[in-house]
Backbone as CSV, one residue per row, in Angstrom:
resi,resn,N_x,N_y,N_z,CA_x,CA_y,CA_z,C_x,C_y,C_z
1,MET,1.746,13.881,-18.836,0.532,13.060,-18.896,0.841,11.566,-18.800
2,LEU,2.139,11.228,-18.810,2.533,9.839,-18.851,1.931,9.035,-17.715
3,TYR,1.894,9.651,-16.512,1.430,8.912,-15.339,0.017,9.287,-14.914
4,GLN,-0.623,10.197,-15.640,-1.901,10.712,-15.180,-2.919,9.602,-14.977
5,ASN,-3.096,8.754,-16.016,-4.079,7.676,-15.908,-3.681,6.665,-14.841
6,LEU,-2.388,6.338,-14.781,-1.913,5.383,-13.789,-2.211,5.862,-12.395
7,TYR,-1.849,7.114,-12.092,-1.989,7.589,-10.721,-3.440,7.909,-10.381
8,THR,-4.227,8.319,-11.348,-5.647,8.539,-11.087,-6.289,7.224,-10.671
9,ARG,-5.945,6.155,-11.388,-6.540,4.853,-11.102,-5.942,4.198,-9.866
10,LEU,-4.625,4.137,-9.819,-3.991,3.415,-8.723,-4.048,4.162,-7.407
11,SER,-4.097,5.501,-7.468,-4.198,6.218,-6.198,-5.512,5.889,-5.508
12,LYS,-6.599,5.748,-6.286,-7.877,5.365,-5.689,-7.808,3.948,-5.127
13,LEU,-7.171,3.055,-5.888,-7.043,1.679,-5.402,-6.204,1.623,-4.149
14,THR,-5.083,2.357,-4.162,-4.189,2.323,-3.015,-4.848,2.921,-1.790
15,LEU,-5.634,3.987,-1.980,-6.328,4.610,-0.862,-7.222,3.609,-0.149
16,ILE,-7.956,2.804,-0.944,-8.803,1.785,-0.331,-7.946,0.680,0.270
17,ALA,-6.915,0.293,-0.463,-6.152,-0.865,-0.060,-5.396,-0.690,1.225
18,VAL,-4.837,0.487,1.464,-3.979,0.665,2.623,-4.738,0.943,3.901
19,ILE,-6.042,0.885,3.854,-6.846,1.195,5.024,-6.511,0.330,6.234
20,LEU,-6.057,-0.898,5.983,-5.841,-1.832,7.085,-4.376,-2.119,7.359
21,LEU,-3.458,-1.495,6.651,-2.070,-1.931,6.723,-1.336,-1.284,7.883
22,GLY,-1.537,-1.779,9.040,-0.837,-1.304,10.215,-1.117,-2.239,11.374
23,GLY,-0.329,-2.119,12.430,-0.602,-2.869,13.629,-0.263,-4.332,13.577
24,LEU,0.561,-4.774,12.598,0.884,-6.174,12.493,2.234,-6.515,13.103
25,ASP,2.924,-5.550,13.689,4.307,-5.737,14.073,4.493,-6.705,15.239
26,SER,3.450,-7.045,15.976,3.629,-7.950,17.106,3.359,-9.397,16.759
27,LEU,3.028,-9.682,15.496,2.755,-11.042,15.087,4.071,-11.747,14.767
28,THR,4.245,-12.983,15.239,5.471,-13.719,14.992,5.165,-15.084,14.435
29,ALA,6.208,-15.707,13.881,6.029,-17.037,13.280,5.669,-18.073,14.316
30,ALA,5.914,-17.758,15.572,5.623,-18.718,16.641,4.184,-18.643,17.126
31,ALA,3.396,-17.763,16.566,2.013,-17.601,17.024,1.235,-18.893,16.820
32,GLN,0.412,-19.253,17.793,-0.362,-20.488,17.720,-1.473,-20.381,16.686
33,GLN,-2.098,-19.206,16.583,-3.203,-19.000,15.665,-2.963,-17.726,14.864
34,PRO,-2.156,-17.792,13.820,-1.829,-16.570,13.077,-3.048,-15.911,12.456
35,GLU,-4.010,-16.712,11.970,-5.199,-16.106,11.355,-5.978,-15.271,12.362
36,ALA,-6.186,-15.831,13.548,-6.929,-15.101,14.574,-6.177,-13.858,15.013
37,ASN,-4.874,-13.959,15.129,-4.080,-12.800,15.534,-4.098,-11.699,14.481
38,ILE,-3.984,-12.096,13.218,-4.032,-11.121,12.133,-5.370,-10.411,12.124
39,ARG,-6.452,-11.194,12.246,-7.783,-10.577,12.266,-7.930,-9.590,13.423
40,ALA,-7.494,-9.979,14.606,-7.611,-9.111,15.776,-6.835,-7.813,15.593
41,MET,-5.640,-7.929,15.061,-4.816,-6.739,14.869,-5.374,-5.825,13.798
42,LEU,-5.905,-6.405,12.698,-6.500,-5.597,11.648,-7.750,-4.871,12.145
43,GLU,-8.556,-5.577,12.909,-9.762,-4.952,13.443,-9.402,-3.813,14.408
44,GLN,-8.366,-4.020,15.211,-7.939,-2.964,16.126,-7.416,-1.761,15.348
45,ARG,-6.664,-2.014,14.278,-6.142,-0.908,13.468,-7.267,-0.130,12.801
46,ASP,-8.277,-0.844,12.336,-9.425,-0.178,11.729,-10.103,0.737,12.744
47,ARG,-10.228,0.269,13.974,-10.820,1.098,15.030,-9.946,2.316,15.320
48,ASP,-8.633,2.117,15.334,-7.712,3.227,15.606,-7.795,4.290,14.508
49,LEU,-7.881,3.856,13.263,-8.005,4.809,12.165,-9.291,5.623,12.278
50,LYS,-10.385,4.945,12.545,-11.662,5.637,12.629,-11.703,6.584,13.835
51,LYS,-11.051,6.191,14.915,-10.977,7.070,16.087,-10.166,8.317,15.777
52,LEU,-9.064,8.156,15.088,-8.217,9.282,14.723,-8.946,10.240,13.777
53,LEU,-9.708,9.676,12.845,-10.397,10.495,11.852,-11.644,11.173,12.381
54,GLY,-12.344,10.499,13.303,-13.639,10.998,13.710,-14.684,10.660,12.661
55,PRO,-15.945,10.973,12.931,-17.021,10.572,12.032,-17.067,11.337,10.719
56,SER,-16.491,12.536,10.662,-16.560,13.335,9.433,-15.516,14.439,9.483
57,GLY,-15.377,15.119,8.359,-14.476,16.272,8.318,-13.064,15.923,7.861
58,ASP,-12.286,16.973,7.619,-10.906,16.820,7.199,-10.006,16.493,8.382
59,VAL,-8.823,16.025,8.080,-7.843,15.722,9.117,-7.023,16.963,9.401
60,PRO,-6.916,17.397,10.663,-6.061,18.539,10.994,-4.628,18.266,10.587
61,ASP,-3.896,19.306,10.234,-2.504,19.146,9.815,-1.682,18.418,10.868
62,ALA,-1.989,18.663,12.124,-1.223,18.055,13.205,-1.356,16.532,13.250
63,LYS,-2.425,16.011,12.647,-2.650,14.570,12.681,-2.273,13.871,11.372
64,LYS,-1.881,14.636,10.360,-1.650,14.033,9.049,-0.476,13.069,9.030
65,ASP,0.611,13.424,9.679,1.751,12.521,9.714,1.401,11.228,10.439
66,GLN,0.649,11.348,11.528,0.238,10.170,12.273,-0.632,9.262,11.404
67,LEU,-1.525,9.865,10.640,-2.403,9.092,9.768,-1.603,8.424,8.653
68,ARG,-0.670,9.166,8.064,0.180,8.567,7.018,0.919,7.349,7.547
69,ASN,1.427,7.480,8.761,2.172,6.359,9.341,1.270,5.156,9.604
70,LEU,0.062,5.404,10.074,-0.888,4.314,10.314,-1.237,3.611,9.007
71,VAL,-1.433,4.397,7.976,-1.888,3.855,6.709,-0.771,3.122,5.961
72,ASN,0.434,3.696,5.978,1.504,3.201,5.115,2.635,2.477,5.820
73,GLY,2.652,2.527,7.149,3.818,2.060,7.883,4.196,0.613,7.677
74,LEU,3.240,-0.245,7.344,3.530,-1.668,7.217,3.503,-2.142,5.768
75,ILE,3.520,-1.212,4.812,3.666,-1.617,3.409,5.129,-1.926,3.148
76,ASP,5.398,-3.031,2.491,6.759,-3.399,2.148,7.149,-2.713,0.840
77,PHE,7.572,-1.469,0.942,7.905,-0.700,-0.250,9.108,-1.273,-0.980
78,ASP,10.043,-1.877,-0.247,11.188,-2.496,-0.915,10.737,-3.623,-1.848
79,SER,9.887,-4.508,-1.328,9.404,-5.628,-2.151,8.543,-5.134,-3.315
80,MET,7.667,-4.159,-3.024,6.822,-3.614,-4.083,7.660,-2.941,-5.168
81,GLY,8.653,-2.180,-4.733,9.503,-1.491,-5.698,10.262,-2.459,-6.571
82,GLU,10.848,-3.483,-5.953,11.596,-4.477,-6.715,10.697,-5.204,-7.703
83,ALA,9.514,-5.616,-7.241,8.585,-6.327,-8.120,8.111,-5.451,-9.268
84,SER,7.914,-4.175,-9.006,7.407,-3.280,-10.049,8.416,-3.060,-11.176
85,LEU,9.703,-3.180,-10.856,10.730,-3.019,-11.882,11.097,-4.343,-12.565
86,GLY,10.710,-5.466,-11.959,10.980,-6.762,-12.577,12.465,-6.973,-12.816
87,ASN,12.808,-7.457,-14.011,14.207,-7.736,-14.343,15.071,-6.488,-14.360
88,TYR,14.459,-5.336,-14.523,15.238,-4.092,-14.549,15.868,-3.794,-13.186
89,TRP,15.311,-4.363,-12.116,15.876,-4.160,-10.787,17.344,-4.579,-10.746
90,GLU,17.694,-5.655,-11.462,19.058,-6.158,-11.464,20.003,-5.306,-12.301
91,THR,19.462,-4.425,-13.136,20.311,-3.626,-14.023,20.684,-2.265,-13.435
92,ILE,20.127,-1.919,-12.277,20.430,-0.623,-11.677,21.290,-0.808,-10.424
93,THR,21.950,0.245,-10.021,22.879,0.172,-8.890,22.125,0.190,-7.569
94,PRO,22.771,-0.243,-6.475,22.136,-0.148,-5.155,21.699,1.266,-4.816
95,THR,22.486,2.266,-5.203,22.098,3.663,-4.949,20.833,4.025,-5.712
96,GLN,20.739,3.587,-6.966,19.538,3.852,-7.756,18.325,3.141,-7.175
97,ARG,18.516,1.931,-6.690,17.407,1.194,-6.067,16.886,1.944,-4.851
98,THR,17.806,2.399,-4.000,17.407,3.109,-2.787,16.637,4.370,-3.127
99,GLU,17.111,5.120,-4.115,16.444,6.372,-4.500,15.085,6.103,-5.114
100,PHE,15.001,5.062,-5.938,13.712,4.707,-6.543,12.687,4.369,-5.470
101,VAL,13.052,3.504,-4.515,12.122,3.112,-3.464,11.711,4.320,-2.635
102,ARG,12.663,5.223,-2.361,12.349,6.409,-1.567,11.294,7.272,-2.268
103,VAL,11.512,7.566,-3.545,10.579,8.425,-4.278,9.237,7.716,-4.465
104,PHE,9.273,6.456,-4.823,8.055,5.663,-5.001,7.218,5.656,-3.721
105,SER,7.852,5.404,-2.583,7.126,5.329,-1.322,6.585,6.702,-0.915
106,GLU,7.320,7.756,-1.179,6.832,9.095,-0.845,5.605,9.458,-1.678
107,ILE,5.590,9.059,-2.939,4.415,9.313,-3.784,3.188,8.612,-3.209
108,VAL,3.347,7.340,-2.837,2.223,6.595,-2.261,1.770,7.233,-0.955
109,ARG,2.724,7.618,-0.101,2.384,8.232,1.184,1.619,9.537,0.982
110,GLU,2.069,10.356,0.047,1.388,11.632,-0.194,-0.011,11.413,-0.731
111,GLN,-0.176,10.455,-1.627,-1.483,10.207,-2.219,-2.458,9.542,-1.246
112,SER,-1.930,8.931,-0.200,-2.784,8.152,0.701,-3.775,9.016,1.472
113,LEU,-3.562,10.332,1.527,-4.488,11.215,2.241,-5.347,12.042,1.293
114,ALA,-5.395,11.637,0.026,-6.171,12.400,-0.939,-7.659,12.383,-0.629
115,ASP,-8.143,11.291,-0.044,-9.569,11.186,0.313,-9.662,10.377,1.594
116,VAL,-9.660,11.065,2.719,-9.628,10.371,4.022,-10.938,9.664,4.329
117,ASP,-12.025,10.011,3.644,-13.295,9.335,3.890,-13.212,7.843,3.595
118,ILE,-12.283,7.445,2.744,-12.108,6.029,2.449,-11.799,5.245,3.716
119,TYR,-11.065,5.871,4.642,-10.685,5.166,5.868,-11.827,5.085,6.880
120,ARG,-12.936,5.727,6.547,-14.151,5.601,7.365,-15.072,4.512,6.801
121,ALA,-14.664,3.870,5.727,-15.497,2.878,5.064,-15.716,1.651,5.938
122,MET,-16.822,0.955,5.690,-17.115,-0.279,6.405,-16.271,-1.407,5.825
123,VAL,-15.677,-2.209,6.722,-14.812,-3.314,6.293,-15.325,-4.627,6.875
124,ILE,-15.427,-5.640,6.042,-15.781,-6.988,6.483,-14.597,-7.893,6.156
125,TYR,-14.156,-8.668,7.147,-13.037,-9.583,6.958,-13.586,-10.944,6.543
126,ASP,-13.469,-11.239,5.266,-14.077,-12.453,4.723,-13.272,-13.710,5.033
127,ALA,-11.967,-13.642,4.873,-11.149,-14.828,5.094,-9.698,-14.432,5.322
128,ILE,-9.027,-15.191,6.175,-7.589,-15.024,6.402,-6.967,-16.416,6.394
129,VAL,-6.013,-16.623,5.492,-5.308,-17.891,5.373,-3.823,-17.611,5.546
130,ALA,-3.210,-18.273,6.515,-1.808,-17.998,6.821,-1.025,-19.279,7.048
131,ASP,0.275,-19.224,6.689,1.191,-20.274,7.093,2.341,-19.611,7.839
132,LYS,3.488,-20.246,7.860,4.582,-19.706,8.673,5.128,-18.387,8.140
133,LEU,5.099,-18.204,6.822,5.764,-17.035,6.244,4.853,-16.131,5.416
134,THR,3.704,-16.610,4.997,2.834,-15.814,4.142,1.388,-15.848,4.645
135,ALA,0.630,-14.859,4.226,-0.786,-14.817,4.580,-1.545,-14.094,3.474
136,LEU,-2.777,-14.505,3.281,-3.675,-13.840,2.351,-4.919,-13.402,3.114
137,VAL,-5.159,-12.123,3.151,-6.321,-11.560,3.845,-7.305,-11.055,2.794
138,THR,-8.514,-11.583,2.815,-9.557,-11.173,1.878,-10.623,-10.379,2.626
139,THR,-10.898,-9.182,2.150,-11.892,-8.320,2.793,-12.862,-7.760,1.764
140,THR,-13.977,-7.253,2.265,-14.891,-6.465,1.452,-14.971,-5.082,2.075
141,THR,-14.571,-4.083,1.322,-14.610,-2.690,1.783,-15.695,-1.954,1.024
142,THR,-16.652,-1.381,1.721,-17.754,-0.678,1.075,-17.578,0.820,1.250
143,TYR,-17.355,1.502,0.136,-17.114,2.947,0.130,-18.139,3.614,-0.773
144,LYS,-18.910,4.547,-0.211,-19.977,5.234,-0.937,-20.934,4.224,-1.568
145,ASP,-21.296,3.238,-0.762,-22.268,2.194,-1.135,-21.754,1.267,-2.234
146,VAL,-20.468,1.315,-2.551,-19.903,0.443,-3.584,-18.929,-0.524,-2.931
147,PRO,-19.247,-1.827,-2.919,-18.332,-2.804,-2.303,-17.175,-3.144,-3.228
148,ALA,-16.012,-3.388,-2.643,-14.842,-3.807,-3.399,-14.159,-4.947,-2.641
149,LYS,-13.761,-5.975,-3.379,-12.989,-7.065,-2.791,-11.521,-6.627,-2.716
150,VAL,-10.972,-6.635,-1.520,-9.588,-6.214,-1.319,-8.816,-7.374,-0.691
151,GLU,-7.746,-7.787,-1.355,-6.915,-8.876,-0.860,-5.524,-8.329,-0.528
152,TYR,-5.017,-8.732,0.636,-3.693,-8.323,1.080,-2.778,-9.532,1.073
153,VAL,-1.698,-9.455,0.325,-0.707,-10.520,0.295,0.398,-10.129,1.268
154,LEU,0.476,-10.852,2.385,1.405,-10.509,3.458,2.580,-11.467,3.487
155,LEU,3.729,-10.930,3.863,4.951,-11.711,4.007,5.535,-11.432,5.375
156,LEU,5.920,-12.495,6.083,6.527,-12.334,7.401,8.021,-12.103,7.241
157,LYS,8.480,-10.932,7.673,9.897,-10.591,7.646,10.361,-10.405,9.085
158,GLY,11.146,-11.359,9.561,11.526,-11.327,10.966,10.310,-11.581,11.816
159,THR,9.900,-10.594,12.577,8.694,-10.716,13.415,7.580,-9.800,12.935
160,THR,7.700,-9.292,11.723,6.733,-8.307,11.236,6.065,-8.779,9.950
161,TRP,4.728,-8.713,9.931,3.989,-8.988,8.710,3.939,-7.725,7.867
162,LEU,4.357,-7.844,6.597,4.362,-6.706,5.673,3.561,-7.065,4.427
163,ALA,2.923,-6.057,3.851,2.130,-6.275,2.640,3.025,-6.095,1.418
164,LYS,3.172,-7.160,0.623,3.980,-7.058,-0.586,3.131,-6.830,-1.833
165,ASP,1.810,-7.003,-1.713,0.909,-6.658,-2.810,-0.492,-6.487,-2.258
166,ILE,-1.288,-5.700,-2.975,-2.675,-5.437,-2.614,-3.492,-5.597,-3.890
167,VAL,-4.492,-6.467,-3.860,-5.282,-6.791,-5.046,-6.710,-6.330,-4.803
168,ILE,-7.197,-5.461,-5.676,-8.538,-4.897,-5.511,-9.396,-5.272,-6.706
169,ASP,-10.469,-6.028,-6.421,-11.328,-6.537,-7.488,-10.494,-7.175,-8.589
170,LYS,-9.535,-8.019,-8.166,-8.657,-8.801,-9.043,-7.630,-7.961,-9.794
171,VAL,-7.457,-6.715,-9.392,-6.443,-5.850,-9.999,-5.296,-5.691,-9.014
172,SER,-4.107,-6.157,-9.399,-2.928,-6.088,-8.541,-2.306,-4.706,-8.604
173,THR,-2.090,-4.115,-7.428,-1.414,-2.822,-7.359,-0.012,-2.896,-7.941
174,VAL,0.714,-3.938,-7.568,2.088,-4.108,-8.055,2.121,-4.257,-9.572
175,GLU,1.221,-5.061,-10.126,1.206,-5.266,-11.567,0.869,-3.965,-12.307
176,GLY,0.015,-3.144,-11.708,-0.311,-1.860,-12.325,0.899,-0.951,-12.427
177,TYR,1.630,-0.831,-11.327,2.855,-0.037,-11.356,3.876,-0.667,-12.310
178,SER,3.968,-1.977,-12.288,4.972,-2.675,-13.105,4.787,-2.380,-14.580
179,ARG,3.559,-2.458,-15.063,3.316,-2.205,-16.483,3.770,-0.811,-16.880
180,SER,3.457,0.171,-16.047,3.801,1.549,-16.377,5.299,1.800,-16.269
181,PHE,5.881,1.415,-15.139,7.298,1.694,-14.900,8.179,0.996,-15.945
182,GLN,7.910,-0.271,-16.197,8.763,-1.017,-17.124,8.598,-0.515,-18.558
183,SER,7.422,-0.040,-18.898,7.211,0.531,-20.224,8.084,1.760,-20.426
184,VAL,8.160,2.608,-19.410,8.990,3.809,-19.519,10.466,3.439,-19.641
185,ILE,10.909,2.469,-18.833,12.314,2.063,-18.905,12.653,1.485,-20.262
186,ARG,11.772,0.660,-20.823,12.024,0.073,-22.138,12.173,1.148,-23.206
187,LYS,11.330,2.168,-23.119,11.309,3.198,-24.174,12.341,4.304,-23.961
188,LYS,12.578,4.685,-22.697,13.376,5.871,-22.440,14.515,5.658,-21.439
189,GLY,14.495,4.551,-20.712,15.535,4.293,-19.735,15.127,4.610,-18.315
190,PHE,15.928,4.118,-17.369,15.627,4.288,-15.949,15.669,5.751,-15.511
191,ASP,16.626,6.518,-16.039,16.729,7.931,-15.651,15.453,8.696,-16.019
192,ALA,14.858,8.361,-17.150,13.618,9.023,-17.559,12.484,8.678,-16.589
193,LEU,12.464,7.436,-16.122,11.449,7.055,-15.128,11.623,7.879,-13.867
194,MET,12.852,8.001,-13.381,13.091,8.770,-12.160,12.736,10.227,-12.336
195,THR,13.005,10.786,-13.501,12.637,12.180,-13.763,11.131,12.363,-13.677
196,SER,10.383,11.439,-14.271,8.920,11.520,-14.229,8.388,11.345,-12.815
197,LEU,8.967,10.392,-12.071,8.511,10.166,-10.686,8.806,11.380,-9.814
198,ASN,9.966,11.958,-9.962,10.303,13.137,-9.159,9.410,14.329,-9.497
199,LYS,9.061,14.482,-10.769,8.112,15.534,-11.156,6.739,15.297,-10.516
200,ARG,6.330,14.038,-10.508,5.049,13.695,-9.900,5.051,13.997,-8.415
201,LEU,6.150,13.631,-7.757,6.260,13.874,-6.309,6.230,15.365,-5.999
202,ALA,6.971,16.148,-6.771,7.003,17.598,-6.560,5.630,18.217,-6.755
203,LYS,4.847,17.652,-7.662,3.523,18.190,-7.957,2.524,17.946,-6.833
204,ILE,2.646,16.821,-6.154,1.634,16.453,-5.147,2.029,16.832,-3.724
205,LYS,3.290,17.215,-3.491,3.710,17.554,-2.136,3.237,18.969,-1.769
């Protein structure tokens, strides 16, 4: 039950949040108008998701991997994982870091298809503010007649924009994971956290 409340809450947030995270790989620091380019790419990705899903119904098994990749492919799981562990990141080995990020990212990927209707939601792009290395995208996503403010904190790595955090109605996804993960490490240690995460992954796969 340790993660039940966390994953019930954050899986819903992540499902809404990752709706737009794809199609940013062609944006570069040399772009003349990064805000306009980001908006164009996000709008195109939204259209691609809705085309893949169709107007209603479940996603065929043959399309699930494609949808997972569209939804999760541009999330910076390395940055999210490191931020979620905070100072504990420095206390674990490179092998432990790699395994943690792998399990963490697989959990998010598996949960991202829990309710595909979220990706059919109406999205309004309220504001995009970008500089050479970072961008903040503010949107309003309306799902089942309930609007939510969704902010994407993007970081330019090489030539690719990646999301290092997603904030929904002022609730940070990274901070939510951080509170839970670090609490477990403080009380029981890193190995206990990995045991719980692996159990969670096995349960949802």
